[in-house]
C-alpha positions as a Markdown table, in Angstrom:
| # | Residue | x | y | z |
|---|---|---|---|---|
| 1 | Pro | 36.6 | 11.0 | 4.3 |
| 2 | Glu | 37.7 | 8.5 | 7.0 |
| 3 | Leu | 36.2 | 10.6 | 9.7 |
| 4 | Ala | 32.9 | 11.0 | 7.7 |
| 5 | Ala | 32.8 | 7.2 | 7.2 |
| 6 | Glu | 33.4 | 6.6 | 10.9 |
| 7 | Thr | 30.7 | 9.1 | 11.8 |
| 8 | Thr | 28.2 | 7.5 | 9.4 |
| 9 | Gly | 29.0 | 4.0 | 10.7 |
| 10 | His | 28.6 | 5.2 | 14.3 |
| 11 | Arg | 25.2 | 6.7 | 13.4 |
| 12 | Cys | 24.1 | 3.5 | 11.7 |
| 13 | Leu | 25.2 | 1.5 | 14.7 |
| 14 | Met | 23.2 | 3.8 | 17.0 |
| 15 | Ala | 20.1 | 3.5 | 14.8 |
| 16 | Asp | 20.4 | -0.3 | 14.7 |
| 17 | Ser | 20.8 | -0.4 | 18.5 |
| 18 | Ala | 17.7 | 1.9 | 19.0 |
| 19 | Thr | 15.7 | -0.4 | 16.6 |
| 20 | Leu | 16.8 | -3.5 | 18.5 |
| 21 | Ile | 15.9 | -2.0 | 21.8 |
| 22 | Ser | 12.5 | -0.9 | 20.5 |
| 23 | Val | 11.8 | -4.4 | 19.2 |
| 24 | Ala | 13.0 | -6.1 | 22.4 |
| 25 | Ala | 11.0 | -3.7 | 24.7 |
| 26 | Ser | 7.8 | -4.0 | 22.7 |
| 27 | Ser | 8.1 | -7.7 | 22.3 |
| 28 | Leu | 8.7 | -8.1 | 26.0 |
| 29 | Thr | 5.6 | -6.1 | 26.9 |
| 30 | Val | 3.3 | -7.9 | 24.4 |
| 31 | Val | 4.6 | -11.4 | 25.4 |
| 32 | Ala | 4.3 | -10.6 | 29.1 |
| 33 | Tyr | 0.7 | -9.4 | 28.6 |
| 34 | Ile | -0.2 | -12.4 | 26.5 |
| 35 | Leu | 1.1 | -14.8 | 29.2 |
| 36 | Ala | -0.6 | -12.9 | 32.0 |
| 37 | Leu | -3.9 | -12.9 | 30.1 |
| 38 | Trp | -3.6 | -16.7 | 29.5 |
| 39 | Ala | -2.9 | -17.3 | 33.2 |
| 40 | Tyr | -5.8 | -15.1 | 34.2 |
| 41 | Arg | -8.3 | -16.8 | 31.9 |
| 42 | Arg | -7.0 | -20.3 | 32.9 |
| 43 | Ser | -7.3 | -19.6 | 36.6 |
| 44 | Gly | -10.1 | -17.1 | 36.8 |
| 45 | Trp | -8.3 | -15.7 | 39.9 |
| 46 | Gly | -8.8 | -11.9 | 40.3 |
| 47 | Leu | -5.4 | -11.3 | 41.7 |
| 48 | Leu | -3.9 | -12.5 | 38.4 |
| 49 | Leu | -5.2 | -9.4 | 36.7 |
| 50 | Pro | -3.2 | -9.1 | 33.4 |
| 51 | Val | -2.2 | -5.5 | 34.1 |
| 52 | Leu | -0.7 | -6.5 | 37.4 |
| 53 | Thr | 1.0 | -9.8 | 36.5 |
| 54 | Gly | 2.1 | -8.5 | 33.1 |
| 55 | Ala | 3.8 | -5.4 | 34.7 |
| 56 | Ala | 5.3 | -7.6 | 37.4 |
| 57 | Thr | 6.8 | -9.9 | 34.7 |
| 58 | Val | 8.3 | -7.0 | 32.8 |
| 59 | Val | 9.8 | -5.6 | 36.1 |
| 60 | Val | 11.4 | -9.0 | 36.9 |
| 61 | Val | 12.9 | -9.3 | 33.4 |
| 62 | Leu | 14.3 | -5.7 | 33.7 |
| 63 | Val | 15.8 | -6.5 | 37.1 |
| 64 | Val | 17.3 | -9.8 | 36.1 |
| 65 | Thr | 18.9 | -8.4 | 32.9 |
| 66 | Asn | 20.0 | -5.2 | 34.7 |
| 67 | Thr | 18.2 | -3.0 | 32.1 |
| 68 | Pro | 17.5 | 0.6 | 33.2 |
| 69 | Tyr | 13.9 | 1.6 | 33.2 |
| 70 | Gly | 14.6 | 4.6 | 31.0 |
| 71 | Thr | 16.0 | 2.3 | 28.3 |
| 72 | Tyr | 12.9 | 0.1 | 28.4 |
| 73 | Arg | 10.5 | 3.1 | 28.4 |
| 74 | Glu | 12.2 | 4.6 | 25.4 |
| 75 | Gly | 12.1 | 1.3 | 23.5 |
| 76 | Ala | 8.4 | 0.8 | 24.3 |
| 77 | Ser | 7.5 | 4.3 | 23.2 |
| 78 | Leu | 5.4 | 3.1 | 20.3 |
| 79 | Leu | 3.1 | 1.1 | 22.7 |
| 80 | Ser | 2.8 | 4.2 | 24.9 |
| 81 | Trp | 1.8 | 6.2 | 21.8 |
| 82 | Leu | -0.9 | 3.6 | 21.0 |
| 83 | Ala | -2.5 | 4.3 | 24.3 |
| 84 | Gly | -3.8 | 7.6 | 22.8 |
| 85 | Pro | -5.8 | 6.1 | 19.9 |
| 86 | Ala | -7.0 | 3.4 | 22.3 |
| 87 | Thr | -8.4 | 6.0 | 24.6 |
| 88 | Val | -10.1 | 7.9 | 21.8 |
| 89 | Ala | -11.6 | 4.6 | 20.6 |
| 90 | Leu | -13.5 | 4.5 | 23.9 |
| 91 | Ala | -15.8 | 7.1 | 22.4 |
| 92 | Phe | -17.5 | 4.4 | 20.3 |
| 93 | Pro | -19.2 | 2.4 | 23.2 |
| 94 | Leu | -20.0 | 5.8 | 24.8 |
| 95 | Tyr | -21.7 | 6.9 | 21.6 |
| 96 | Arg | -23.7 | 3.6 | 21.4 |
| 97 | Gln | -25.0 | 4.2 | 25.0 |
| 98 | Trp | -25.6 | 7.9 | 24.5 |
| 99 | Ser | -29.3 | 7.6 | 24.3 |
| 100 | Arg | -29.4 | 6.1 | 27.8 |
| 101 | Leu | -26.8 | 8.3 | 29.3 |
| 102 | Arg | -28.2 | 11.7 | 28.2 |
| 103 | Gly | -31.3 | 11.3 | 30.3 |
| 104 | Ile | -29.5 | 10.9 | 33.6 |
| 105 | Trp | -27.2 | 13.9 | 33.7 |
| 106 | Trp | -28.2 | 15.0 | 37.2 |
| 107 | Pro | -27.4 | 11.6 | 38.8 |
| 108 | Val | -24.3 | 11.4 | 36.8 |
| 109 | Ala | -23.1 | 14.9 | 37.9 |
| 110 | Gly | -23.8 | 14.1 | 41.5 |
| 111 | Ala | -22.0 | 10.8 | 41.4 |
| 112 | Leu | -19.1 | 12.4 | 39.6 |
| 113 | Leu | -18.7 | 15.2 | 42.1 |
| 114 | Ala | -19.0 | 12.8 | 45.1 |
| 115 | Gly | -16.5 | 10.3 | 43.6 |
| 116 | Ser | -13.9 | 12.8 | 42.4 |
| 117 | Ala | -14.0 | 14.8 | 45.7 |
| 118 | Thr | -13.8 | 11.6 | 47.8 |
| 119 | Ala | -10.8 | 10.3 | 45.7 |
| 120 | Val | -8.9 | 13.6 | 46.1 |
| 121 | Val | -9.7 | 14.3 | 49.7 |
| 122 | Ser | -9.1 | 10.8 | 51.0 |
| 123 | Ala | -5.7 | 10.6 | 49.3 |
| 124 | Ile | -4.6 | 13.9 | 50.9 |
| 125 | Val | -6.0 | 13.0 | 54.3 |
| 126 | Ile | -4.5 | 9.5 | 54.4 |
| 127 | Ala | -1.1 | 10.9 | 53.3 |
| 128 | Trp | -1.3 | 13.6 | 56.0 |
| 129 | Leu | -2.2 | 11.2 | 58.7 |
| 130 | Leu | 0.7 | 9.0 | 57.8 |
| 131 | Gly | 3.1 | 11.9 | 58.1 |
| 132 | Gly | 3.5 | 12.7 | 54.3 |
| 133 | Asp | 4.6 | 16.1 | 53.2 |
| 134 | Trp | 3.0 | 18.5 | 50.8 |
| 135 | Ala | 4.8 | 17.0 | 47.8 |
| 136 | Leu | 3.5 | 13.5 | 48.6 |
| 137 | Met | 0.0 | 14.7 | 49.2 |
| 138 | Met | -0.1 | 16.5 | 45.8 |
| 139 | Ser | 1.4 | 13.5 | 44.1 |
| 140 | Leu | -1.4 | 11.2 | 45.4 |
| 141 | Ala | -4.3 | 13.6 | 45.1 |
| 142 | Pro | -5.0 | 13.0 | 41.4 |
| 143 | Lys | -4.5 | 9.2 | 41.6 |
| 144 | Ser | -8.0 | 8.4 | 40.2 |
| 145 | Ala | -7.6 | 10.5 | 37.0 |
| 146 | Thr | -6.0 | 9.0 | 33.9 |
| 147 | Met | -2.2 | 9.3 | 33.8 |
| 148 | Pro | -1.9 | 12.0 | 31.1 |
| 149 | Val | -4.0 | 14.3 | 33.4 |
| 150 | Ala | -2.7 | 13.2 | 36.8 |
| 151 | Met | 1.0 | 13.7 | 36.1 |
| 152 | Pro | 0.8 | 17.4 | 35.0 |
| 153 | Val | -1.7 | 18.2 | 37.7 |
| 154 | Ala | 0.5 | 16.7 | 40.4 |
| 155 | Glu | 3.6 | 18.5 | 39.1 |
| 156 | Arg | 1.8 | 21.9 | 38.8 |
| 157 | Met | 0.7 | 21.6 | 42.5 |
| 158 | Gly | 4.2 | 20.8 | 43.8 |
| 159 | Gly | 4.1 | 17.0 | 43.6 |
| 160 | Ala | 6.3 | 14.5 | 41.7 |
| 161 | Ala | 5.0 | 13.3 | 38.3 |
| 162 | Pro | 6.7 | 9.9 | 38.5 |
| 163 | Leu | 5.3 | 9.2 | 42.0 |
| 164 | Ser | 1.8 | 10.3 | 40.7 |
| 165 | Ala | 2.2 | 7.9 | 37.8 |
| 166 | Val | 2.9 | 5.0 | 40.2 |
| 167 | Ala | -0.1 | 6.0 | 42.3 |
| 168 | Val | -2.4 | 6.1 | 39.3 |
| 169 | Ala | -1.2 | 2.6 | 38.2 |
| 170 | Leu | -1.7 | 1.1 | 41.7 |
| 171 | Thr | -5.1 | 2.7 | 42.1 |
| 172 | Gly | -6.3 | 1.2 | 38.8 |
| 173 | Ile | -4.9 | -2.2 | 39.6 |
| 174 | Ala | -6.4 | -2.3 | 43.1 |
| 175 | Ala | -9.8 | -1.2 | 41.9 |
| 176 | Ala | -9.8 | -3.8 | 39.1 |
| 177 | Val | -8.9 | -6.6 | 41.5 |
| 178 | Leu | -11.3 | -5.6 | 44.3 |
| 179 | Ala | -14.3 | -4.3 | 42.3 |
| 180 | Ser | -16.1 | -7.6 | 41.8 |
| 181 | Gly | -16.1 | -8.4 | 45.5 |
| 182 | Leu | -17.1 | -4.9 | 46.5 |
| 183 | Phe | -20.0 | -4.8 | 44.0 |
| 184 | Ser | -21.3 | -8.2 | 45.3 |
| 185 | Leu | -20.9 | -7.1 | 48.9 |
| 186 | Leu | -22.8 | -3.9 | 48.3 |
| 187 | Gly | -25.4 | -5.6 | 46.1 |
| 188 | Val | -24.7 | -3.4 | 43.0 |
| 189 | Arg | -26.0 | -5.2 | 40.0 |
| 190 | Ser | -26.6 | -2.4 | 37.4 |
| 191 | Glu | -24.0 | -2.6 | 34.6 |
| 192 | Met | -24.2 | 1.2 | 34.2 |
| 193 | Val | -23.5 | 1.8 | 37.9 |
| 194 | Arg | -20.6 | -0.7 | 37.9 |
| 195 | Gly | -19.1 | 0.8 | 34.8 |
| 196 | Phe | -19.4 | 4.4 | 36.1 |
| 197 | Ala | -17.8 | 3.5 | 39.4 |
| 198 | Leu | -14.9 | 1.7 | 37.7 |
| 199 | Gly | -14.3 | 4.6 | 35.2 |
| 200 | Ala | -14.4 | 7.3 | 37.9 |
| 201 | Ala | -12.3 | 5.4 | 40.4 |
| 202 | Ala | -9.8 | 3.5 | 38.2 |
| 203 | His | -9.5 | 5.5 | 34.9 |
| 204 | Ala | -8.4 | 3.4 | 31.9 |
| 205 | Ile | -7.7 | 0.2 | 33.9 |
| 206 | Gly | -11.1 | 0.4 | 35.4 |
| 207 | Thr | -12.6 | 1.0 | 31.9 |
| 208 | Ala | -10.8 | -2.1 | 30.6 |
| 209 | Arg | -12.3 | -4.1 | 33.5 |
| 210 | Ala | -15.7 | -2.7 | 32.7 |
| 211 | Phe | -15.3 | -4.1 | 29.2 |
| 212 | Gln | -15.5 | -7.6 | 30.8 |
| 213 | Ile | -18.8 | -6.7 | 32.3 |
| 214 | Gly | -20.6 | -5.6 | 29.2 |
| 215 | Glu | -21.1 | -2.9 | 26.6 |
| 216 | Thr | -23.3 | -0.8 | 28.9 |
| 217 | Ala | -20.7 | -0.8 | 31.6 |
| 218 | Met | -18.0 | 0.0 | 29.0 |
| 219 | Gly | -19.9 | 3.1 | 27.8 |
| 220 | Ser | -20.6 | 4.5 | 31.3 |
| 221 | Ala | -17.0 | 3.8 | 32.3 |
| 222 | Ala | -15.6 | 5.7 | 29.3 |
| 223 | Leu | -17.9 | 8.6 | 30.2 |
| 224 | Ala | -16.8 | 8.6 | 33.9 |
| 225 | Met | -13.1 | 8.4 | 33.0 |
| 226 | Gly | -13.4 | 11.4 | 30.8 |
| 227 | Leu | -15.5 | 13.5 | 33.1 |
| 228 | Asn | -13.4 | 12.6 | 36.1 |
| 229 | Ala | -10.2 | 13.7 | 34.4 |
| 230 | Ile | -11.8 | 17.2 | 34.0 |
| 231 | Ala | -13.2 | 17.2 | 37.5 |
| 232 | Thr | -9.9 | 16.2 | 39.0 |
| 233 | Ser | -7.9 | 18.9 | 37.2 |
| 234 | Val | -10.3 | 21.4 | 38.7 |
| 235 | Leu | -10.8 | 20.0 | 42.2 |
| 236 | Val | -7.1 | 19.3 | 43.1 |
| 237 | Pro | -6.0 | 23.0 | 42.8 |
| 238 | Leu | -9.3 | 24.1 | 44.5 |
| 239 | Ile | -8.9 | 21.8 | 47.4 |
| 240 | Ala | -5.2 | 22.6 | 47.7 |
| 241 | Val | -6.0 | 26.3 | 47.9 |
| 242 | Leu | -8.5 | 25.6 | 50.7 |
| 243 | Leu | -5.9 | 23.6 | 52.6 |
């Protein structure tokens, strides 16, 4: 009986600890994002993109408190799970823009092929020119696809899934920060074109950035993100075989 009571108490303590870690990790993530969003709206400075500054805030807290990333990731698993329904919800603005999108399938297909191939080939070539090995090249190749697609593709081709996840995040952040300047420089004013470019090049982060442009941009970004995930999963193995 004493052993059973001790075991039960130990399990309760572990459950309480897991709950506390989950609450702390989720609260840290939400508070960091709220503060980052407030700073971004107050300043209007593109480099203070909430995804970037929010993530940096979480990293600083983890380093200062000497908290392992694995502990934080496990605690914030609920927020990670919510990314799935949030991605599915992108179908709504896509549906509302469907009447406009279905009449331009050939331009969409051409833009998708050009964008996907350029993203994959440029990542491989740059890594090769800088002396990267095969594992690094395959980790970076699917960087413009959404993370649930990029990680297994990279791993299947001999890359590292964690490194691919970092590349995906940095690609999205860079595109979201630089997009406005590039669009202005190139004279791109169409919401549909801006949204499609953001969704194809910067997956979910680019789609979130397109939301700030308008509903048309949001719909085309959601379309591009989904199609690019499919294209990337086909092009990376194909290009790898050719190499």
